[in-house]
C-alpha positions as CSV (number, residue, x, y, z in Angstrom):
1,M,-24.7,16.0,13.5
2,R,-21.1,14.8,14.2
3,S,-19.3,13.2,11.3
4,K,-17.6,9.9,11.8
5,P,-13.8,9.6,11.6
6,Y,-12.9,8.3,8.1
7,L,-10.0,6.1,9.0
8,P,-11.9,3.3,10.8
9,I,-14.4,3.2,7.9
10,L,-11.7,3.2,5.3
11,L,-9.7,0.4,7.1
12,E,-12.9,-1.7,7.2
13,R,-13.5,-1.3,3.5
14,L,-9.8,-2.0,2.7
15,K,-10.3,-5.5,4.1
16,D,-12.0,-6.3,0.8
17,P,-9.1,-7.2,-1.6
18,E,-10.9,-5.7,-4.7
19,F,-11.5,-2.4,-2.9
20,A,-7.9,-2.3,-1.7
21,V,-6.6,-2.8,-5.3
22,N,-8.9,-0.1,-6.6
23,Y,-7.9,2.2,-3.8
24,L,-4.2,1.9,-4.5
25,T,-4.7,2.1,-8.3
26,E,-6.6,5.4,-7.8
27,V,-4.0,6.9,-5.5
28,I,-1.1,6.0,-7.7
29,Q,-2.7,7.7,-10.7
30,H,-2.3,11.0,-8.9
31,E,1.5,10.6,-9.1
32,N,2.0,11.5,-5.5
33,Q,4.4,9.1,-3.8
34,E,3.7,10.4,-0.3
35,A,0.0,9.7,-0.8
36,F,0.7,6.3,-2.2
37,M,2.9,5.3,0.7
38,I,0.2,6.3,3.1
39,A,-2.4,4.4,1.1
40,L,-0.2,1.3,1.1
41,R,0.3,1.6,4.9
42,H,-3.5,1.8,5.2
43,V,-3.9,-1.5,3.2
44,I,-1.4,-3.2,5.4
45,E,-3.0,-1.9,8.6
46,A,-6.5,-3.0,7.4
47,R,-5.2,-6.5,6.9
48,Q,-3.7,-6.4,10.4
49,E,-0.3,-7.6,9.1
50,N,2.4,-8.3,11.6
51,M,5.1,-5.8,10.7
52,T,7.9,-8.0,11.9
53,D,6.7,-11.0,9.9
54,L,6.1,-8.8,6.9
55,A,9.5,-7.2,7.1
56,D,11.1,-10.7,7.3
57,E,9.1,-11.9,4.4
58,I,10.3,-9.1,2.1
59,G,13.9,-9.2,3.4
60,I,14.2,-5.9,5.3
61,T,14.3,-4.9,8.9
62,R,11.1,-3.9,10.8
63,Q,12.6,-0.4,11.1
64,G,13.3,-0.4,7.4
65,L,9.7,-1.4,6.7
66,Y,8.3,1.5,8.8
67,K,10.7,3.9,7.0
68,T,9.6,2.5,3.6
69,L,5.9,3.1,4.6
70,S,6.4,6.6,5.9
71,E,5.4,9.7,4.0
72,E,9.1,10.2,3.2
73,G,9.5,6.6,2.1
74,N,11.3,6.0,-1.2
75,P,11.5,2.3,-1.6
76,R,13.4,0.5,-4.3
77,L,11.2,-1.0,-7.0
78,S,12.3,-4.5,-5.8
79,T,11.2,-3.7,-2.2
80,L,7.9,-2.3,-3.5
81,N,7.3,-5.4,-5.6
82,Q,8.1,-7.7,-2.7
83,L,5.7,-5.7,-0.5
84,L,2.9,-5.8,-3.0
85,K,3.5,-9.5,-3.7
86,S,3.2,-10.3,0.0
87,L,-0.2,-8.6,-0.1
88,G,-1.2,-10.7,-3.2
89,M,-0.8,-7.7,-5.6
90,T,1.4,-6.8,-8.5
91,I,2.3,-3.7,-10.4
92,K,0.6,-3.6,-13.8
93,I,1.4,-1.2,-16.6
94,T,-1.3,-0.5,-19.2
95,G,-1.5,1.9,-22.1
96,D,-3.0,2.8,-25.4
97,I,-0.4,1.8,-27.9
98,A,-1.2,2.9,-31.4
99,A,0.5,0.8,-34.1
């Protein structure tokens, strides 16, 4: 029995905003920036975002957006925040703080 390619299935599931948030949260917990940038690119692709419009919205060039979303991407925190904001997401820090 042949297996199905995972990417089309993943992209379909990432159309669900809750799944997308959980997916990015899980990936970022592994502290691998390359994997996180790939995951973020998958979320954007699943939402069929227009890259030119998205780049304009966050204030960078289209080429800069592609570079940011590459495996070697190393975006500034402000760029990452703007990108997530455009997707309706934010960075949230949680912790167990003992008094």
